[in-house]
MARMI-914129 format. One record per residue: residue in one letter; x, y, z of N, C-alpha, C in turn. Coordinates in Angstrom, 1 decimal, decimal comma, padded with zeros to 4 digits. Example, Ala and Ser with C-alpha at 12.3 -4.5 7.8 and 13.67 -1.06 7.14 Angstrom:
% residues 2
res|nc1|nc2|nc3|cac1|cac2|cac3|cc1|cc2|cc3
A|013,2|-005,7|007,8|012,3|-004,5|007,8|013,2|-003,3|007,8
S|012,8|-002,2|007,1|013,7|-001,1|007,1|012,9|000,0|007,9
***
This chain:
% residues 181
res|nc1|nc2|nc3|cac1|cac2|cac3|cc1|cc2|cc3
M|007,9|-010,4|016,5|006,6|-011,0|016,6|006,7|-012,5|016,2
N|006,0|-013,4|016,9|006,0|-014,8|016,5|005,0|-015,0|015,4
T|005,5|-015,3|014,2|004,6|-015,5|013,1|004,4|-016,9|012,8
P|003,2|-017,5|013,0|003,0|-018,9|012,7|003,0|-019,2|011,2
D|003,3|-020,5|010,9|003,1|-020,9|009,5|001,7|-020,8|009,2
I|001,4|-020,3|008,0|000,0|-020,2|007,5|-000,2|-021,4|006,6
D|-001,2|-022,2|007,0|-001,5|-023,4|006,2|-002,8|-023,2|005,5
F|-002,8|-022,9|004,2|-004,0|-022,6|003,5|-005,0|-023,8|003,4
A|-004,5|-025,0|003,7|-005,4|-026,1|003,7|-006,3|-026,0|005,0
R|-005,9|-025,1|005,9|-006,7|-024,9|007,1|-007,5|-023,6|007,1
V|-007,6|-022,9|006,0|-008,4|-021,7|006,0|-009,8|-022,0|006,4
R|-010,4|-021,0|007,1|-011,7|-021,1|007,7|-012,7|-021,4|006,6
S|-013,6|-022,3|006,8|-014,8|-022,5|005,8|-015,8|-021,5|006,1
L|-016,5|-021,1|005,0|-017,6|-020,2|005,0|-018,7|-020,8|004,1
G|-019,9|-020,8|004,7|-021,1|-021,2|003,9|-021,0|-022,5|003,1
A|-021,8|-022,6|002,1|-021,9|-023,8|001,3|-020,7|-024,1|000,5
G|-019,9|-023,1|000,2|-018,7|-023,3|-000,6|-017,5|-023,7|000,2
G|-017,7|-023,8|001,6|-016,6|-024,3|002,4|-015,3|-023,5|002,4
Q|-014,2|-024,1|002,3|-012,9|-023,5|002,3|-012,7|-022,6|001,0
R|-013,3|-023,0|-000,1|-013,2|-022,1|-001,3|-013,8|-020,8|-001,0
D|-015,0|-020,7|-000,4|-015,6|-019,5|-000,1|-014,8|-018,7|001,0
G|-014,3|-019,5|001,9|-013,5|-018,9|003,0|-012,3|-018,2|002,4
Y|-011,6|-018,9|001,5|-010,4|-018,3|000,9|-010,7|-017,1|000,0
E|-011,8|-017,1|-000,7|-012,2|-016,0|-001,5|-012,5|-014,8|-000,6
Q|-013,2|-015,0|000,5|-013,5|-013,9|001,4|-012,2|-013,4|002,1
F|-011,3|-014,3|002,5|-010,0|-013,9|003,1|-009,3|-013,0|002,1
I|-009,2|-013,4|000,8|-008,5|-012,6|-000,2|-009,1|-011,2|-000,3
C|-010,4|-011,2|-000,4|-011,1|-009,9|-000,5|-010,9|-009,0|000,7
E|-010,8|-009,6|001,9|-010,6|-008,7|003,1|-009,2|-008,2|003,1
L|-008,2|-009,0|002,6|-006,8|-008,5|002,5|-006,7|-007,4|001,5
V|-007,3|-007,6|000,3|-007,3|-006,6|-000,8|-007,9|-005,3|-000,3
A|-009,0|-005,4|000,4|-009,8|-004,2|000,9|-008,9|-003,3|001,7
Q|-007,9|-003,9|002,4|-007,1|-003,2|003,3|-005,9|-002,5|002,6
D|-005,7|-002,7|001,3|-004,5|-002,3|000,6|-004,9|-001,6|-000,7
P|-005,6|-000,4|-000,6|-006,0|000,3|-001,8|-004,9|000,8|-002,7
P|-005,1|000,6|-004,0|-004,1|001,1|-004,9|-004,0|002,6|-005,1
D|-005,1|003,3|-004,6|-005,2|004,7|-004,7|-006,0|005,2|-003,6
A|-005,7|006,4|-003,0|-006,4|006,9|-001,9|-007,9|007,2|-002,2
E|-008,2|007,4|-003,5|-009,6|007,7|-003,9|-010,4|006,5|-004,3
A|-009,7|005,4|-004,4|-010,4|004,1|-004,9|-011,5|003,7|-003,9
K|-012,5|003,1|-004,5|-013,6|002,6|-003,7|-013,7|001,0|-003,9
F|-013,6|000,3|-002,8|-013,5|-001,2|-002,9|-014,9|-001,8|-003,1
V|-015,0|-002,8|-004,0|-016,2|-003,5|-004,2|-015,9|-005,0|-004,1
S|-016,7|-005,7|-003,3|-016,5|-007,2|-003,1|-017,8|-007,8|-003,6
L|-017,7|-008,9|-004,4|-018,9|-009,6|-004,9|-019,0|-011,0|-004,4
H|-020,2|-011,5|-004,3|-020,5|-012,9|-003,9|-020,2|-013,8|-005,1
G|-019,4|-014,8|-004,9|-018,8|-015,6|-006,0|-019,6|-016,8|-006,5
A|-020,7|-017,1|-005,9|-021,5|-018,3|-006,2|-022,1|-018,1|-007,6
G|-021,3|-018,2|-008,6|-021,8|-018,0|-010,0|-022,1|-016,6|-010,4
G|-021,9|-015,6|-009,5|-022,3|-014,3|-009,9|-021,2|-013,3|-009,7
D|-019,9|-013,7|-009,8|-018,9|-012,7|-009,6|-018,4|-012,1|-010,9
G|-018,8|-012,6|-012,0|-018,4|-012,0|-013,3|-016,9|-012,0|-013,5
G|-016,2|-013,0|-013,0|-014,8|-013,2|-013,2|-013,9|-012,5|-012,2
V|-014,5|-011,8|-011,2|-013,7|-011,1|-010,2|-014,4|-011,4|-008,8
E|-013,6|-011,6|-007,8|-014,1|-011,7|-006,4|-014,3|-010,3|-005,9
C|-013,4|-009,4|-006,2|-013,5|-008,1|-005,8|-012,7|-007,2|-006,7
Y|-012,9|-005,9|-006,6|-012,2|-005,0|-007,5|-012,2|-003,6|-006,9
W|-011,2|-002,8|-007,5|-011,1|-001,4|-007,1|-011,4|-000,5|-008,3
P|-012,6|000,1|-008,3|-012,8|001,2|-009,4|-011,9|002,4|-009,0
L|-011,1|002,8|-009,9|-010,2|003,9|-009,7|-010,8|005,2|-010,2
P|-010,3|006,3|-009,6|-010,8|007,7|-010,0|-010,9|007,9|-011,5
G|-009,9|007,5|-012,3|-009,9|007,7|-013,7|-010,8|006,8|-014,5
G|-011,6|006,0|-013,8|-012,5|005,1|-014,5|-012,0|003,7|-014,8
T|-010,7|003,4|-014,5|-010,2|002,1|-014,7|-010,5|001,2|-013,5
E|-010,3|-000,1|-013,6|-010,5|-001,0|-012,5|-009,3|-002,0|-012,3
H|-009,0|-002,3|-011,1|-008,1|-003,4|-010,7|-008,9|-004,5|-010,2
G|-008,9|-005,7|-010,8|-009,8|-006,8|-010,4|-008,9|-007,9|-009,7
W|-009,5|-008,7|-008,8|-008,9|-009,8|-008,2|-009,8|-011,0|-008,3
Q|-009,2|-012,1|-008,6|-009,8|-013,4|-008,7|-009,1|-014,4|-007,8
A|-009,8|-015,1|-007,0|-009,2|-016,1|-006,1|-009,5|-017,5|-006,5
K|-008,5|-018,4|-006,6|-008,8|-019,8|-007,0|-008,2|-020,6|-005,9
Y|-009,0|-021,3|-005,2|-008,6|-022,1|-004,1|-008,1|-023,5|-004,5
G|-006,9|-023,8|-004,3|-006,2|-025,1|-004,5|-004,9|-025,0|-003,9
T|-004,6|-025,9|-003,0|-003,4|-025,7|-002,1|-002,1|-026,4|-002,7
S|-002,2|-026,7|-003,9|-001,0|-027,3|-004,6|-000,9|-026,7|-006,0
H|000,3|-026,6|-006,5|000,5|-026,1|-007,8|-000,1|-027,0|-008,9
T|-000,3|-028,3|-008,5|-001,0|-029,2|-009,5|-002,5|-028,9|-009,5
A|-003,0|-028,2|-008,6|-004,5|-027,8|-008,6|-004,8|-026,6|-009,5
V|-003,8|-025,9|-010,0|-004,0|-024,8|-010,8|-004,5|-025,3|-012,2
D|-005,8|-024,9|-012,5|-006,5|-025,4|-013,6|-006,6|-024,3|-014,7
K|-005,9|-024,4|-015,8|-005,9|-023,4|-016,8|-007,3|-023,1|-017,3
S|-008,1|-024,2|-017,5|-009,5|-024,0|-018,1|-010,3|-023,1|-017,1
Q|-010,2|-023,3|-015,8|-010,9|-022,5|-014,9|-010,4|-021,0|-014,9
L|-009,1|-020,9|-015,0|-008,5|-019,5|-015,1|-009,0|-018,9|-016,4
D|-009,0|-019,6|-017,5|-009,4|-019,0|-018,8|-010,9|-018,5|-018,7
T|-011,7|-019,3|-018,1|-013,1|-019,0|-017,9|-013,3|-017,7|-017,1
S|-012,5|-017,6|-016,0|-012,6|-016,4|-015,2|-012,0|-015,2|-015,9
V|-010,9|-015,3|-016,6|-010,3|-014,2|-017,3|-011,3|-013,7|-018,4
K|-011,9|-014,6|-019,1|-012,9|-014,3|-020,2|-014,1|-013,5|-019,5
A|-014,6|-014,0|-018,4|-015,7|-013,4|-017,8|-015,3|-012,0|-017,3
A|-014,1|-011,9|-016,7|-013,7|-010,6|-016,2|-013,5|-009,6|-017,3
L|-013,0|-010,0|-018,4|-012,8|-009,1|-019,6|-014,1|-008,7|-020,2
T|-015,1|-009,6|-020,2|-016,4|-009,3|-020,7|-017,2|-008,4|-019,8
N|-017,2|-008,6|-018,5|-018,0|-007,9|-017,5|-017,3|-006,6|-017,0
H|-016,0|-006,5|-017,2|-015,3|-005,3|-016,6|-014,5|-004,7|-017,7
P|-015,1|-004,0|-018,7|-014,4|-003,5|-019,8|-013,4|-002,4|-019,4
N|-013,4|-001,9|-018,2|-012,4|-000,9|-017,8|-011,3|-001,5|-017,0
L|-011,2|-002,8|-017,0|-010,2|-003,5|-016,3|-008,8|-003,2|-016,9
T|-007,8|-002,8|-016,0|-006,5|-002,6|-016,5|-005,5|-003,5|-015,8
K|-005,9|-004,0|-014,7|-005,0|-004,9|-013,9|-005,9|-006,1|-013,3
Y|-005,4|-007,3|-013,5|-006,1|-008,5|-013,0|-005,2|-009,4|-012,2
T|-005,4|-009,5|-011,0|-004,6|-010,3|-010,1|-005,3|-011,6|-009,7
I|-004,6|-012,8|-009,9|-005,2|-014,1|-009,6|-004,4|-014,6|-008,3
A|-005,2|-014,7|-007,3|-004,6|-015,2|-006,0|-004,8|-016,7|-005,9
I|-003,7|-017,4|-005,7|-003,7|-018,9|-005,6|-002,9|-019,3|-004,3
P|-003,5|-020,1|-003,4|-002,8|-020,4|-002,1|-001,7|-021,5|-002,3
A|-000,9|-021,4|-003,3|000,2|-022,4|-003,5|001,3|-021,6|-004,2
N|002,5|-022,1|-004,2|003,6|-021,5|-004,9|003,8|-022,3|-006,2
P|004,2|-021,7|-007,3|004,4|-022,4|-008,5|005,7|-023,2|-008,6
T|005,7|-024,1|-009,5|007,0|-024,8|-009,7|007,8|-023,9|-010,7
G|009,1|-024,0|-010,7|010,0|-023,3|-011,6|010,6|-024,3|-012,5
R|011,5|-023,8|-013,4|012,2|-024,6|-014,4|013,1|-025,6|-013,7
T|013,1|-026,8|-014,2|013,9|-027,9|-013,7|014,6|-028,6|-014,9
S|015,4|-029,5|-014,6|016,0|-030,3|-015,7|015,2|-031,5|-016,1
G|014,0|-031,6|-015,4|013,1|-032,8|-015,7|012,3|-032,5|-017,0
N|011,6|-033,5|-017,4|010,7|-033,4|-018,6|009,5|-032,6|-018,3
G|009,0|-032,0|-019,3|007,7|-031,2|-019,1|008,0|-029,8|-018,7
K|007,0|-029,0|-018,8|007,2|-027,6|-018,4|006,7|-027,4|-017,0
S|007,4|-026,5|-016,3|007,0|-026,1|-014,9|005,7|-025,2|-015,1
L|005,1|-025,0|-014,0|003,9|-024,1|-014,0|004,3|-022,7|-014,4
L|005,4|-022,2|-013,9|005,8|-020,8|-014,4|006,1|-020,8|-015,9
E|006,7|-021,9|-016,4|006,9|-021,9|-017,9|005,6|-022,0|-018,6
K|004,6|-022,7|-018,1|003,3|-022,8|-018,8|002,7|-021,4|-018,8
I|002,9|-020,7|-017,8|002,2|-019,3|-017,7|003,0|-018,3|-018,5
N|004,3|-018,3|-018,4|005,1|-017,2|-018,9|005,7|-017,4|-020,3
A|005,8|-018,6|-020,7|006,5|-018,9|-022,0|005,8|-018,3|-023,2
P|006,5|-018,0|-024,2|005,9|-017,5|-025,4|004,8|-018,5|-025,8
G|003,6|-017,9|-026,1|002,4|-018,8|-026,4|001,8|-019,4|-025,2
G|002,2|-019,0|-024,0|001,7|-019,5|-022,8|000,4|-018,9|-022,3
W|000,0|-019,2|-021,1|-001,2|-018,7|-020,6|-001,4|-017,2|-020,7
L|-000,3|-016,4|-020,2|-000,4|-015,0|-020,2|-000,6|-014,4|-021,6
D|000,2|-015,0|-022,6|000,0|-014,6|-024,0|-001,5|-014,8|-024,5
G|-002,1|-015,9|-024,1|-003,4|-016,1|-024,4|-004,4|-015,1|-023,8
W|-004,1|-014,7|-022,6|-005,0|-013,8|-021,9|-004,8|-012,4|-022,5
Q|-003,5|-012,1|-022,8|-003,3|-010,8|-023,5|-004,0|-010,7|-024,8
T|-004,0|-011,8|-025,5|-004,8|-011,8|-026,8|-006,2|-011,6|-026,6
M|-006,8|-012,3|-025,6|-008,2|-012,1|-025,2|-008,5|-010,6|-025,0
A|-007,6|-010,0|-024,2|-007,8|-008,6|-023,9|-007,7|-007,7|-025,1
A|-006,7|-008,0|-025,9|-006,4|-007,2|-027,2|-007,6|-007,3|-028,1
D|-008,2|-008,5|-028,2|-009,4|-008,7|-029,0|-010,6|-007,8|-028,6
R|-010,5|-007,4|-027,4|-011,6|-006,5|-026,9|-011,1|-005,0|-026,8
S|-010,0|-004,8|-027,4|-009,3|-003,4|-027,4|-009,0|-003,0|-026,0
M|-008,6|-004,0|-025,2|-008,2|-003,7|-023,8|-006,7|-003,9|-023,6
T|-006,1|-003,2|-022,7|-004,8|-003,5|-022,2|-004,8|-003,8|-020,8
V|-004,5|-005,0|-020,4|-004,6|-005,5|-019,0|-003,3|-006,1|-018,6
T|-002,9|-005,8|-017,4|-001,7|-006,4|-016,8|-002,2|-007,6|-016,0
F|-001,7|-008,8|-016,2|-002,1|-010,0|-015,5|-001,0|-010,3|-014,5
E|-001,4|-010,5|-013,2|-000,4|-010,9|-012,2|-001,0|-012,0|-011,4
F|000,0|-012,8|-010,7|-000,4|-013,8|-009,8|000,0|-013,4|-008,4
E|-000,8|-013,7|-007,4|-000,4|-013,6|-006,0|-000,4|-015,0|-005,5
W|000,8|-015,5|-005,4|001,1|-016,8|-004,9|001,0|-016,9|-003,4
A|001,1|-018,1|-002,8|001,0|-018,2|-001,3|002,0|-017,4|-000,6
T|003,2|-017,3|-001,0|004,2|-016,5|-000,3|003,9|-015,1|-000,4
N|003,4|-014,6|-001,5|003,0|-013,2|-001,6|001,8|-012,9|-000,6
T|000,9|-013,8|-000,5|-000,3|-013,6|000,3|000,1|-013,6|001,8
V|001,0|-014,5|002,2|001,5|-014,5|003,6|002,2|-013,3|003,9
T|003,0|-012,8|003,0|003,7|-011,5|003,2|002,8|-010,3|003,4
R|001,7|-010,3|002,5|000,7|-009,3|002,6|000,0|-009,4|004,0
L|-000,4|-010,6|004,4|-001,1|-010,8|005,6|-000,2|-010,3|006,8
T|001,0|-010,7|006,8|001,9|-010,3|007,9|002,1|-008,8|008,0
R|002,1|-008,1|006,8|002,2|-006,7|006,8|001,0|-006,0|007,3
L|-000,2|-006,5|006,9|-001,5|-005,9|007,3|-002,0|-006,3|008,6
D|-001,6|-007,4|009,2|-002,2|-007,9|010,4|-001,2|-007,9|011,5
A|-000,9|-006,7|012,0|000,1|-006,5|013,1|-000,4|-007,2|014,4
S|-001,7|-007,2|014,6|-002,2|-007,7|015,9|-002,3|-009,3|015,8
G|-002,4|-009,8|014,7|-002,5|-011,3|014,5|-004,0|-011,7|014,5
A|-004,9|-010,8|014,6|-006,4|-011,1|014,7|-006,8|-011,8|013,4
Q|-006,4|-011,4|012,3|-006,8|-012,0|011,0|-006,3|-013,4|010,9
R|-005,0|-013,6|011,3|-004,4|-015,0|011,3|-005,2|-015,9|012,2
R|-005,5|-015,4|013,4|-006,3|-016,2|014,3|-007,7|-016,6|013,8
Y|-008,4|-015,6|013,2|-009,7|-015,9|012,6|-009,6|-016,8|011,4
W|-008,8|-016,5|010,5|-008,8|-017,3|009,2|-008,1|-018,6|009,3
F|-007,1|-018,7|010,2|-006,3|-020,0|010,3|-006,2|-020,6|011,7
D|-006,9|-020,0|012,6|-006,8|-020,4|014,0|-005,4|-020,6|014,5
A|-004,6|-019,5|014,1|-003,2|-019,5|014,4|-002,9|-018,4|015,4
D|-002,3|-018,7|016,6|-002,0|-017,7|017,6|-000,7|-016,9|017,1
V|-000,8|-015,6|017,4|000,4|-014,7|017,1|000,7|-014,0|018,3
L|001,9|-013,9|018,7|002,3|-013,1|019,9|002,9|-011,8|019,3
S|002,1|-010,7|019,4|002,5|-009,4|018,8|003,3|-008,7|019,9
Q|003,8|-007,5|019,5|004,6|-006,7|020,4|003,7|-006,3|021,6
Q|002,4|-006,1|021,3|001,5|-005,6|022,4|001,3|-006,8|023,4
***
């Protein structure tokens, strides 16, 4: 199959939120196609100030939840810790049964280099970094939550796996795909 490059800067705009709303809906549609459990029931929320820290989530049969948050910014420099902290805090407050929280970002992180300063991955994963702070927020609420990132490469891989016909790529990115059909 001819798989075009996916350019998240060209994601379809939706409503007043434009590309941000489009990216959030795109992520929710991908997540909806990939249930973590056969019995799980998918819930998608409208994000204009009313998503409670998650764009969508999977309530699981045992009463736990897997939540997803989408943050639109097409460069690693657009990843804003304060926005993420606000979303994590809201998710932990509004979803006390949350056990997994995935943050989708349409960029890839920077890694360790010999240059000055910390890379994005170091800021997130280093002792005392962003993940440690979120784990502390969860522990303060007597919650155990696994925090994960879905970076651009992960999302493209998920899209390629779930979109055999290319219809979603065409709709969301106006990208033609020549499938086996």
